[in-house]
Legacy VTK file of the C-alpha trace (Angstrom):
# vtk DataFile Version 3.0
C-alpha trace
ASCII
DATASET POLYDATA
POINTS 358 float
8.641 13.585 10.952
6.434 10.613 11.120
6.682 9.214 14.659
4.952 5.897 13.244
2.477 4.875 10.784
-0.120 1.801 11.921
-1.346 0.276 8.531
-4.274 -2.262 8.315
-5.783 -4.350 5.730
-2.549 -3.206 3.260
-0.895 -6.543 1.211
1.210 -8.349 3.758
-0.193 -6.056 6.672
-2.932 -7.147 8.648
-2.787 -4.202 11.067
0.960 -3.281 11.874
2.193 -0.192 13.422
6.184 1.046 12.750
7.950 3.376 14.640
10.088 5.712 12.604
12.725 7.998 13.462
15.217 10.664 12.094
16.993 8.447 10.350
14.602 4.653 9.523
16.284 1.823 8.373
14.121 -1.075 7.096
15.412 -4.086 6.391
14.570 -7.931 6.156
13.856 -10.864 3.587
12.809 -10.341 0.296
8.900 -9.863 0.358
8.992 -9.087 3.912
7.118 -6.027 3.559
9.566 -3.040 3.321
8.458 -1.969 0.260
5.233 -2.103 0.777
5.470 0.231 4.023
7.242 2.546 1.691
4.274 2.278 -1.030
1.938 2.770 2.227
3.937 6.310 3.037
3.657 7.257 -0.774
-0.348 6.616 -1.106
-0.894 8.292 2.259
1.073 11.447 0.892
-0.526 11.073 -2.559
-3.959 11.187 -0.989
-3.287 14.349 1.455
-1.690 15.820 -1.530
-4.253 15.160 -3.803
-6.942 16.529 -0.817
-5.016 19.603 -0.345
-4.865 20.327 -3.551
-7.996 19.230 -5.666
-10.345 18.011 -2.809
-10.209 14.964 -4.455
-12.642 12.323 -3.164
-11.213 9.398 -5.087
-7.695 8.375 -6.234
-6.658 6.402 -9.383
-4.135 3.183 -8.409
-2.473 3.285 -12.014
-2.206 6.858 -12.679
-0.686 8.581 -9.983
2.643 10.509 -9.400
5.904 8.502 -7.940
4.914 5.543 -10.645
3.623 3.875 -8.135
1.125 1.422 -9.928
-0.656 -0.898 -7.596
-3.253 -1.495 -10.550
-6.657 -3.151 -8.438
-7.684 -2.677 -4.825
-7.928 -6.636 -4.750
-4.523 -7.068 -5.224
-3.514 -4.560 -2.148
-6.191 -5.685 -0.278
-5.018 -7.700 3.027
-6.321 -11.876 1.487
-8.071 -11.964 4.579
-9.124 -9.133 5.257
-12.450 -8.813 7.220
-13.773 -5.892 5.431
-12.792 -4.028 2.186
-11.513 -0.870 3.387
-7.443 -0.199 3.929
-6.339 2.131 6.108
-3.305 4.056 7.339
-2.751 5.935 10.286
-0.074 8.427 10.547
1.477 10.084 13.743
3.201 13.006 12.705
5.041 15.590 15.082
2.689 17.953 13.822
-0.311 16.151 12.620
-2.388 13.026 12.567
-4.374 11.311 9.927
-5.688 8.571 9.459
-6.598 7.470 5.478
-9.116 4.891 4.612
-9.339 3.633 1.295
-12.506 2.076 -0.120
-13.402 -0.090 -2.820
-15.867 0.922 -5.854
-16.893 -0.493 -8.672
-14.273 0.580 -10.496
-11.292 -1.757 -9.100
-8.651 0.611 -9.752
-9.935 3.528 -8.080
-10.624 3.726 -4.354
-12.524 6.362 -2.399
-10.664 8.364 -0.157
-11.688 9.289 3.491
-9.683 11.098 6.060
-10.340 11.721 9.915
-8.240 14.749 11.100
-5.440 16.398 9.802
-5.724 17.004 5.942
-2.501 18.715 5.058
-0.027 17.676 2.677
2.504 16.257 3.767
6.531 17.535 1.930
8.272 14.335 0.672
10.954 13.552 -1.471
11.445 10.093 -2.989
14.121 7.898 -4.885
13.040 4.857 -5.909
15.324 1.964 -6.827
15.506 3.294 -10.423
17.636 6.203 -10.297
19.420 6.473 -13.522
19.333 10.196 -14.538
17.538 11.141 -18.145
19.929 11.965 -20.932
17.242 14.320 -21.723
17.439 17.423 -18.770
15.019 20.034 -18.812
14.930 23.325 -17.459
12.661 23.412 -13.929
11.447 26.161 -11.736
13.541 27.310 -8.925
10.405 27.785 -6.648
9.681 24.125 -6.827
13.220 21.977 -6.861
12.329 18.684 -7.979
14.211 16.049 -9.628
11.554 14.531 -11.673
10.743 11.185 -12.357
13.879 10.552 -14.123
15.936 13.154 -12.561
15.328 14.943 -15.669
15.810 18.460 -13.613
18.823 17.606 -11.929
20.833 19.437 -14.956
18.585 22.731 -14.076
19.175 22.537 -10.135
23.442 22.082 -10.258
23.855 25.053 -13.190
21.401 26.927 -10.995
23.316 26.047 -7.931
26.775 27.369 -9.253
25.793 30.634 -8.431
25.494 32.018 -4.862
22.242 33.213 -3.316
20.020 31.022 -5.948
19.668 27.651 -4.698
20.592 28.038 -0.374
21.124 24.719 1.747
21.145 24.356 5.020
24.472 24.802 6.450
23.923 21.909 8.811
24.711 19.761 5.564
27.726 21.204 4.531
30.768 18.306 4.781
32.586 18.849 7.677
35.728 19.846 6.043
34.006 22.296 4.197
32.119 24.361 5.878
32.388 27.483 5.204
30.682 27.725 2.051
26.732 26.878 1.203
26.655 26.866 -2.623
24.711 23.864 -3.913
27.457 23.500 -6.445
30.431 23.214 -4.186
28.675 20.849 -1.242
27.722 18.356 -4.031
31.183 18.349 -5.247
32.561 17.736 -1.435
29.920 15.100 -0.527
30.198 13.217 -3.757
34.167 13.160 -3.760
33.529 12.195 -0.191
31.334 9.142 -1.094
33.296 8.505 -4.475
37.000 9.942 -4.855
38.015 11.529 -7.765
34.715 11.984 -9.114
32.992 15.765 -9.482
30.023 16.580 -11.464
29.108 20.133 -13.239
26.518 21.391 -15.503
26.354 23.458 -18.123
23.615 25.591 -19.999
24.495 24.854 -23.739
22.205 27.652 -24.914
20.010 25.468 -27.042
16.389 25.386 -25.835
17.834 25.702 -22.244
19.379 22.272 -22.620
21.439 21.324 -19.475
24.536 19.285 -20.147
25.709 17.088 -17.342
29.792 16.287 -17.293
31.215 14.052 -14.947
35.008 12.551 -13.770
37.839 13.978 -12.061
38.291 17.109 -13.834
34.421 17.456 -15.195
35.074 16.298 -18.640
33.209 13.324 -19.291
29.249 12.725 -20.230
26.930 10.236 -18.489
27.417 7.399 -20.635
31.799 7.565 -20.274
31.235 7.157 -16.191
30.383 3.962 -14.224
26.875 3.601 -12.976
27.555 4.149 -9.253
28.374 8.369 -9.664
24.910 8.768 -11.688
23.028 6.223 -8.932
24.288 8.092 -6.147
24.273 11.921 -7.685
20.360 12.251 -6.795
20.667 11.181 -3.161
23.258 13.715 -2.866
21.307 16.566 -4.682
18.088 15.245 -2.819
19.686 15.286 0.380
21.069 19.032 0.251
17.518 20.272 -1.166
15.246 19.039 0.937
13.325 21.104 3.104
13.763 21.059 6.791
10.804 18.952 8.417
10.035 17.144 4.970
10.591 13.555 4.610
12.934 11.653 1.910
12.277 8.073 1.172
15.187 5.955 -0.399
15.228 2.814 -1.872
18.529 0.764 -2.041
20.689 3.455 -1.916
23.940 0.782 -1.825
23.616 0.062 -5.563
26.343 0.252 -8.314
28.239 1.278 -4.851
31.483 -0.452 -3.648
30.940 -1.211 0.059
33.321 1.796 1.004
30.901 3.898 -0.801
28.111 2.693 0.816
29.401 3.363 4.397
30.365 6.821 3.319
26.891 7.769 1.559
25.426 6.703 5.001
27.548 9.157 6.882
26.038 11.556 4.092
22.293 10.678 5.134
22.804 10.740 8.901
24.196 14.770 8.312
20.810 14.761 6.622
18.916 13.670 9.189
20.776 14.963 11.609
19.595 18.460 9.959
15.734 18.193 9.928
15.107 15.873 6.989
13.833 12.686 7.947
15.283 10.041 6.076
13.745 6.624 5.426
15.948 4.042 3.682
14.859 0.301 2.233
18.237 -1.359 1.778
19.727 -4.918 2.218
23.232 -3.727 2.872
24.768 -4.346 6.009
27.367 -1.455 4.965
24.492 1.076 5.190
24.074 -0.248 8.673
27.345 0.060 9.809
27.764 3.378 8.040
25.029 4.840 10.220
26.549 3.177 13.152
30.086 4.676 12.839
28.121 7.939 12.029
26.545 8.272 15.698
29.464 7.719 16.945
31.626 10.516 14.825
32.010 13.235 16.747
32.155 15.183 13.314
28.330 13.534 12.637
25.435 15.559 14.679
22.882 12.244 14.576
22.661 10.399 17.744
22.204 6.902 18.868
18.563 7.782 19.931
17.647 9.520 16.470
18.415 5.688 14.372
15.818 3.294 14.398
16.290 0.035 12.354
13.397 -2.530 12.171
13.532 -6.058 10.732
10.987 -7.421 8.167
9.610 -10.840 7.733
6.769 -12.473 6.386
5.429 -15.907 7.848
1.540 -15.517 6.422
1.276 -11.701 8.026
4.233 -9.581 8.465
6.334 -9.691 11.580
8.429 -6.435 12.398
11.345 -6.782 14.725
13.000 -3.438 16.154
16.709 -3.780 16.371
18.153 -2.519 19.583
20.758 0.118 19.615
22.594 1.347 22.721
24.520 4.737 23.115
27.593 3.176 21.662
26.000 1.836 18.862
25.995 -1.710 19.703
23.027 -4.088 18.371
21.674 -5.246 21.776
19.245 -7.241 20.348
19.991 -9.252 17.136
16.799 -11.215 15.441
17.451 -14.400 13.456
18.557 -13.505 9.981
19.415 -10.014 10.386
22.941 -9.385 8.747
24.336 -12.822 9.554
24.330 -14.663 6.104
28.790 -13.728 6.195
28.894 -15.187 9.724
26.971 -18.135 8.059
28.674 -18.676 4.930
32.372 -18.770 6.520
31.219 -21.165 8.924
29.753 -23.748 6.174
33.328 -22.751 4.491
35.108 -23.559 7.664
32.897 -27.238 7.863
33.487 -27.868 4.329
37.288 -27.051 4.645
37.797 -29.970 7.349
36.405 -32.449 4.821
38.942 -31.868 2.781
LINES 1 359
358 0 1 2 3 4 5 6 7 8 9 10 11 12 13 14 15 16 17 18 19 20 21 22 23 24 25 26 27 28 29 30 31 32 33 34 35 36 37 38 39 40 41 42 43 44 45 46 47 48 49 50 51 52 53 54 55 56 57 58 59 60 61 62 63 64 65 66 67 68 69 70 71 72 73 74 75 76 77 78 79 80 81 82 83 84 85 86 87 88 89 90 91 92 93 94 95 96 97 98 99 100 101 102 103 104 105 106 107 108 109 110 111 112 113 114 115 116 117 118 119 120 121 122 123 124 125 126 127 128 129 130 131 132 133 134 135 136 137 138 139 140 141 142 143 144 145 146 147 148 149 150 151 152 153 154 155 156 157 158 159 160 161 162 163 164 165 166 167 168 169 170 171 172 173 174 175 176 177 178 179 180 181 182 183 184 185 186 187 188 189 190 191 192 193 194 195 196 197 198 199 200 201 202 203 204 205 206 207 208 209 210 211 212 213 214 215 216 217 218 219 220 221 222 223 224 225 226 227 228 229 230 231 232 233 234 235 236 237 238 239 240 241 242 243 244 245 246 247 248 249 250 251 252 253 254 255 256 257 258 259 260 261 262 263 264 265 266 267 268 269 270 271 272 273 274 275 276 277 278 279 280 281 282 283 284 285 286 287 288 289 290 291 292 293 294 295 296 297 298 299 300 301 302 303 304 305 306 307 308 309 310 311 312 313 314 315 316 317 318 319 320 321 322 323 324 325 326 327 328 329 330 331 332 333 334 335 336 337 338 339 340 341 342 343 344 345 346 347 348 349 350 351 352 353 354 355 356 357
């Protein structure tokens, strides 16, 4: 688990430290630094992974995994940096790594220098674009991954219909259906919890191992005939169930295409995942996601504690400012930053003023 991350000279970060937890929510204004923090985590993970696998000395800012196209060093260097070096310092439970990125003659390539531990960090990343590829592929049962376009999702679900092929952590079972660790069953239990009357099944068509995904209350509809919400939430549920213990799950905007109740229920699922030993880091604009986590820590069926949840509020005024939103043991917000989830109250106040003028 990443306990904290220090970022210097990267985009809007002059020199900032962010504390993280078992479940960490990142909120704030547009262009406030939330996505930049996630990019910093991904950049650090890619660097350590490249060093561990290939003993890499440099990193291409354009052609890399996660579709993280940062383009040019000049663009990601803090505008008033006093030196042409970006640093990301990870403080984890089992390792500490400081990674420095140094400009080279090629503006698309940075030299990498690591001080401390060079081990890779197990991480799953789900971007805001979670659309499921229509062209599903066969994967590797010993190296489960969803793919950049969720193209291995069908393979995972098809294998997950069999007992003892993909073993999931019992701590992540839905509390009403805790007697089985069969992936297919738990995926559908959670899918039905988030989006009632929905299920999914994967069938191998026998043609070049092509896997077909079927949706709906009876799992008879193809992807194009169901709403966006199902296809956007399914990768989150599958990733949450297959993620290795002590790994990190990073999700951008889990609320996309979801009804408020579904957003809250999805937060309950992610709270279960976080309590089971997978660090969950979420960028969101949704008060329903925030309140879903707050409800989860008070739910006797949900093992996440209020002390396991961190909420960070980002805003930029020349440089990035990050405020920790304090929660007490009753999940009450004890420090409410200006601009934090207050738009509904502001709108209702304006409506009352307008009505009085009528």
